[in-house]
C-alpha beads as a LAMMPS data file, in Angstrom:
LAMMPS data file: protein, C-alpha beads

210 atoms
209 bonds

1 atom types
1 bond types

-500.0 500.0 xlo xhi
-500.0 500.0 ylo yhi
-500.0 500.0 zlo zhi

Masses

1 110.0

Atoms # bond

1 1 1 -154.256 -222.545 -418.017
2 1 1 -154.633 -219.159 -416.211
3 1 1 -158.104 -218.581 -414.772
4 1 1 -158.595 -215.258 -416.527
5 1 1 -158.987 -217.054 -419.868
6 1 1 -162.035 -219.009 -418.722
7 1 1 -165.195 -217.824 -420.533
8 1 1 -168.369 -217.591 -418.438
9 1 1 -171.273 -216.864 -420.828
10 1 1 -173.929 -216.807 -418.116
11 1 1 -172.408 -213.671 -416.590
12 1 1 -172.292 -212.009 -419.967
13 1 1 -175.972 -212.868 -420.474
14 1 1 -176.935 -211.443 -417.087
15 1 1 -175.050 -208.254 -417.839
16 1 1 -176.711 -207.930 -421.217
17 1 1 -180.196 -208.460 -419.757
18 1 1 -179.476 -205.799 -417.139
19 1 1 -178.582 -203.322 -419.854
20 1 1 -181.722 -203.886 -421.907
21 1 1 -184.058 -203.668 -418.909
22 1 1 -182.664 -200.397 -417.550
23 1 1 -184.899 -198.124 -419.668
24 1 1 -187.972 -199.595 -417.992
25 1 1 -186.693 -198.534 -414.589
26 1 1 -185.861 -195.042 -415.878
27 1 1 -189.526 -194.240 -416.623
28 1 1 -191.021 -191.475 -414.516
29 1 1 -193.393 -192.675 -411.784
30 1 1 -197.024 -193.516 -412.426
31 1 1 -199.940 -193.344 -410.007
32 1 1 -203.356 -194.924 -410.619
33 1 1 -206.434 -192.894 -409.780
34 1 1 -207.473 -195.514 -407.216
35 1 1 -204.500 -194.462 -405.063
36 1 1 -206.475 -191.264 -404.427
37 1 1 -209.769 -192.935 -403.552
38 1 1 -212.706 -194.665 -405.209
39 1 1 -215.450 -193.229 -407.397
40 1 1 -218.132 -193.544 -404.728
41 1 1 -216.042 -191.500 -402.285
42 1 1 -215.252 -188.601 -404.612
43 1 1 -216.601 -186.041 -402.132
44 1 1 -213.773 -186.946 -399.758
45 1 1 -210.951 -186.443 -402.247
46 1 1 -212.141 -183.946 -404.889
47 1 1 -211.046 -180.528 -403.709
48 1 1 -211.385 -178.757 -407.060
49 1 1 -213.046 -180.542 -409.970
50 1 1 -211.695 -180.456 -413.508
51 1 1 -211.540 -176.931 -414.836
52 1 1 -212.102 -175.550 -418.317
53 1 1 -209.450 -176.203 -420.936
54 1 1 -206.983 -173.348 -421.323
55 1 1 -204.185 -172.645 -423.764
56 1 1 -200.526 -171.665 -423.472
57 1 1 -198.072 -170.637 -426.162
58 1 1 -194.352 -169.868 -426.058
59 1 1 -191.468 -169.967 -428.531
60 1 1 -193.658 -171.329 -431.315
61 1 1 -194.999 -174.135 -429.097
62 1 1 -198.538 -174.557 -427.819
63 1 1 -200.455 -176.726 -425.379
64 1 1 -204.011 -177.031 -424.117
65 1 1 -204.376 -177.993 -420.477
66 1 1 -206.916 -178.707 -417.770
67 1 1 -206.388 -178.646 -413.999
68 1 1 -207.781 -180.502 -411.009
69 1 1 -206.889 -180.540 -407.308
70 1 1 -207.136 -183.682 -405.169
71 1 1 -206.800 -184.541 -401.478
72 1 1 -204.897 -187.827 -402.016
73 1 1 -205.577 -189.033 -398.478
74 1 1 -209.342 -188.600 -398.881
75 1 1 -209.404 -185.980 -396.109
76 1 1 -211.100 -182.984 -397.671
77 1 1 -212.491 -180.749 -394.957
78 1 1 -213.860 -177.201 -395.103
79 1 1 -212.543 -176.547 -398.596
80 1 1 -208.989 -177.778 -398.091
81 1 1 -206.944 -180.873 -397.241
82 1 1 -206.197 -179.293 -393.851
83 1 1 -208.307 -177.027 -391.660
84 1 1 -207.530 -174.632 -388.832
85 1 1 -208.412 -177.292 -386.258
86 1 1 -205.671 -179.591 -387.564
87 1 1 -208.009 -181.960 -389.378
88 1 1 -206.563 -183.281 -392.636
89 1 1 -203.067 -184.194 -393.753
90 1 1 -202.092 -181.057 -395.645
91 1 1 -201.178 -183.206 -398.661
92 1 1 -202.337 -181.936 -402.054
93 1 1 -202.225 -183.476 -405.507
94 1 1 -202.262 -181.072 -408.441
95 1 1 -203.216 -182.554 -411.823
96 1 1 -202.412 -181.024 -415.212
97 1 1 -203.865 -182.804 -418.248
98 1 1 -202.185 -181.694 -421.465
99 1 1 -202.806 -182.074 -425.181
100 1 1 -200.314 -180.811 -427.757
101 1 1 -198.801 -181.515 -431.155
102 1 1 -195.636 -179.544 -430.336
103 1 1 -192.326 -181.290 -429.754
104 1 1 -189.524 -180.804 -427.237
105 1 1 -191.728 -178.989 -424.741
106 1 1 -190.686 -178.212 -421.189
107 1 1 -193.760 -178.067 -418.961
108 1 1 -192.779 -175.945 -415.983
109 1 1 -194.699 -176.142 -412.705
110 1 1 -193.851 -173.248 -410.403
111 1 1 -194.874 -171.502 -407.180
112 1 1 -194.629 -174.816 -405.334
113 1 1 -194.800 -174.994 -401.562
114 1 1 -193.846 -178.140 -399.702
115 1 1 -192.625 -180.187 -402.650
116 1 1 -190.022 -182.891 -401.963
117 1 1 -188.960 -185.137 -404.828
118 1 1 -189.808 -188.781 -404.134
119 1 1 -189.432 -191.464 -406.825
120 1 1 -191.406 -194.649 -407.387
121 1 1 -194.770 -195.824 -408.669
122 1 1 -197.644 -195.239 -406.220
123 1 1 -195.398 -193.339 -403.769
124 1 1 -193.784 -190.746 -406.048
125 1 1 -194.514 -187.043 -405.597
126 1 1 -194.439 -186.431 -409.354
127 1 1 -195.246 -188.368 -412.495
128 1 1 -198.167 -189.420 -414.698
129 1 1 -201.643 -190.153 -413.364
130 1 1 -203.131 -193.211 -415.065
131 1 1 -206.751 -194.319 -415.240
132 1 1 -207.980 -197.139 -413.023
133 1 1 -211.532 -197.471 -414.302
134 1 1 -212.416 -200.472 -412.157
135 1 1 -212.130 -198.372 -408.984
136 1 1 -211.972 -194.677 -409.818
137 1 1 -213.157 -193.175 -413.106
138 1 1 -213.970 -189.722 -411.716
139 1 1 -210.726 -187.753 -412.098
140 1 1 -208.346 -186.570 -414.785
141 1 1 -206.022 -189.344 -415.921
142 1 1 -204.144 -190.851 -418.845
143 1 1 -205.475 -193.985 -420.484
144 1 1 -203.886 -196.297 -423.032
145 1 1 -205.503 -199.750 -423.129
146 1 1 -203.158 -200.894 -425.906
147 1 1 -200.044 -200.174 -423.840
148 1 1 -200.536 -201.432 -420.258
149 1 1 -196.859 -200.784 -419.482
150 1 1 -197.171 -197.128 -420.510
151 1 1 -194.018 -197.300 -422.586
152 1 1 -195.059 -194.134 -424.449
153 1 1 -194.007 -192.043 -421.465
154 1 1 -190.539 -193.594 -421.199
155 1 1 -188.881 -190.644 -422.977
156 1 1 -190.359 -188.030 -420.626
157 1 1 -187.878 -186.670 -418.089
158 1 1 -188.316 -184.693 -414.885
159 1 1 -186.075 -182.344 -412.972
160 1 1 -186.223 -180.092 -409.951
161 1 1 -185.300 -176.607 -411.136
162 1 1 -185.173 -175.036 -407.689
163 1 1 -186.984 -175.151 -404.366
164 1 1 -190.307 -173.974 -405.818
165 1 1 -190.144 -175.066 -409.451
166 1 1 -189.986 -178.359 -411.380
167 1 1 -190.065 -179.277 -415.054
168 1 1 -191.293 -182.151 -417.237
169 1 1 -189.559 -182.413 -420.608
170 1 1 -191.751 -184.036 -423.292
171 1 1 -190.053 -184.889 -426.622
172 1 1 -193.481 -185.472 -428.191
173 1 1 -196.968 -185.824 -426.750
174 1 1 -198.574 -189.242 -427.333
175 1 1 -202.100 -189.086 -428.720
176 1 1 -203.773 -190.833 -425.816
177 1 1 -207.447 -191.769 -426.275
178 1 1 -210.266 -190.250 -424.262
179 1 1 -211.062 -191.830 -420.925
180 1 1 -214.157 -193.882 -420.267
181 1 1 -215.911 -190.934 -418.582
182 1 1 -215.984 -187.191 -419.135
183 1 1 -214.260 -186.675 -415.785
184 1 1 -211.172 -188.579 -416.983
185 1 1 -210.708 -186.257 -419.932
186 1 1 -208.107 -186.910 -422.593
187 1 1 -204.374 -186.340 -422.729
188 1 1 -201.126 -186.687 -420.836
189 1 1 -201.877 -186.111 -417.153
190 1 1 -199.030 -184.999 -414.892
191 1 1 -199.324 -184.865 -411.111
192 1 1 -197.373 -182.994 -408.452
193 1 1 -197.844 -183.806 -404.777
194 1 1 -197.078 -181.216 -402.109
195 1 1 -197.441 -180.859 -398.355
196 1 1 -198.684 -177.577 -396.905
197 1 1 -198.759 -176.645 -393.248
198 1 1 -201.303 -173.807 -393.382
199 1 1 -204.989 -174.365 -394.001
200 1 1 -205.564 -171.280 -396.141
201 1 1 -204.731 -169.886 -398.559
202 1 1 -203.932 -172.998 -400.600
203 1 1 -200.691 -172.537 -402.523
204 1 1 -201.754 -173.340 -406.090
205 1 1 -198.918 -173.995 -408.548
206 1 1 -198.467 -172.160 -411.822
207 1 1 -197.886 -173.778 -415.211
208 1 1 -195.828 -172.548 -418.130
209 1 1 -193.998 -173.930 -421.162
210 1 1 -190.842 -173.273 -423.096

Bonds

1 1 1 2
2 1 2 3
3 1 3 4
4 1 4 5
5 1 5 6
6 1 6 7
7 1 7 8
8 1 8 9
9 1 9 10
10 1 10 11
11 1 11 12
12 1 12 13
13 1 13 14
14 1 14 15
15 1 15 16
16 1 16 17
17 1 17 18
18 1 18 19
19 1 19 20
20 1 20 21
21 1 21 22
22 1 22 23
23 1 23 24
24 1 24 25
25 1 25 26
26 1 26 27
27 1 27 28
28 1 28 29
29 1 29 30
30 1 30 31
31 1 31 32
32 1 32 33
33 1 33 34
34 1 34 35
35 1 35 36
36 1 36 37
37 1 37 38
38 1 38 39
39 1 39 40
40 1 40 41
41 1 41 42
42 1 42 43
43 1 43 44
44 1 44 45
45 1 45 46
46 1 46 47
47 1 47 48
48 1 48 49
49 1 49 50
50 1 50 51
51 1 51 52
52 1 52 53
53 1 53 54
54 1 54 55
55 1 55 56
56 1 56 57
57 1 57 58
58 1 58 59
59 1 59 60
60 1 60 61
61 1 61 62
62 1 62 63
63 1 63 64
64 1 64 65
65 1 65 66
66 1 66 67
67 1 67 68
68 1 68 69
69 1 69 70
70 1 70 71
71 1 71 72
72 1 72 73
73 1 73 74
74 1 74 75
75 1 75 76
76 1 76 77
77 1 77 78
78 1 78 79
79 1 79 80
80 1 80 81
81 1 81 82
82 1 82 83
83 1 83 84
84 1 84 85
85 1 85 86
86 1 86 87
87 1 87 88
88 1 88 89
89 1 89 90
90 1 90 91
91 1 91 92
92 1 92 93
93 1 93 94
94 1 94 95
95 1 95 96
96 1 96 97
97 1 97 98
98 1 98 99
99 1 99 100
100 1 100 101
101 1 101 102
102 1 102 103
103 1 103 104
104 1 104 105
105 1 105 106
106 1 106 107
107 1 107 108
108 1 108 109
109 1 109 110
110 1 110 111
111 1 111 112
112 1 112 113
113 1 113 114
114 1 114 115
115 1 115 116
116 1 116 117
117 1 117 118
118 1 118 119
119 1 119 120
120 1 120 121
121 1 121 122
122 1 122 123
123 1 123 124
124 1 124 125
125 1 125 126
126 1 126 127
127 1 127 128
128 1 128 129
129 1 129 130
130 1 130 131
131 1 131 132
132 1 132 133
133 1 133 134
134 1 134 135
135 1 135 136
136 1 136 137
137 1 137 138
138 1 138 139
139 1 139 140
140 1 140 141
141 1 141 142
142 1 142 143
143 1 143 144
144 1 144 145
145 1 145 146
146 1 146 147
147 1 147 148
148 1 148 149
149 1 149 150
150 1 150 151
151 1 151 152
152 1 152 153
153 1 153 154
154 1 154 155
155 1 155 156
156 1 156 157
157 1 157 158
158 1 158 159
159 1 159 160
160 1 160 161
161 1 161 162
162 1 162 163
163 1 163 164
164 1 164 165
165 1 165 166
166 1 166 167
167 1 167 168
168 1 168 169
169 1 169 170
170 1 170 171
171 1 171 172
172 1 172 173
173 1 173 174
174 1 174 175
175 1 175 176
176 1 176 177
177 1 177 178
178 1 178 179
179 1 179 180
180 1 180 181
181 1 181 182
182 1 182 183
183 1 183 184
184 1 184 185
185 1 185 186
186 1 186 187
187 1 187 188
188 1 188 189
189 1 189 190
190 1 190 191
191 1 191 192
192 1 192 193
193 1 193 194
194 1 194 195
195 1 195 196
196 1 196 197
197 1 197 198
198 1 198 199
199 1 199 200
200 1 200 201
201 1 201 202
202 1 202 203
203 1 203 204
204 1 204 205
205 1 205 206
206 1 206 207
207 1 207 208
208 1 208 209
209 1 209 210
């Protein structure tokens, strides 16, 4: 009997399992707060603490957001992550914590300097900051104790618009609970990591929606 008629179910099963696990790999990167330092060392990584909550509206959509700026390598010096003497890495992490009931929102982060798209949990230059209470509960982050795999963010997509602008598309904002401390806040917390070669002024990104 010709070999092409032989049925090999194990290969079919492997192929099927590959198909159903792909969505998990498609999720945007996550980064735990402990990747940026521990609570007791907050002075070394907090460049700009959480700000006041502000609002944005556009095209019938609305969000409330809060910002924070981190030195992810715990090298804050003289008000930046890099000083004129060459101390510091020049790496910055910009956090945007968002609450909204709007749907199909594009969150646009612009005026970027030194952004290079890198994928992957822990190492990505964009994604969602998640709370790691056991080590660092002193910065803005997203918490969801009932969903340790953070499947609620699987529908969020990310794209590089141009050299200085990126966009997160959010079909709907999950109602994440408040963090364990006031510093963690409440909401969906995006991060963007950049590298800047000049000490000052710090190139602070803009945020907009559509």
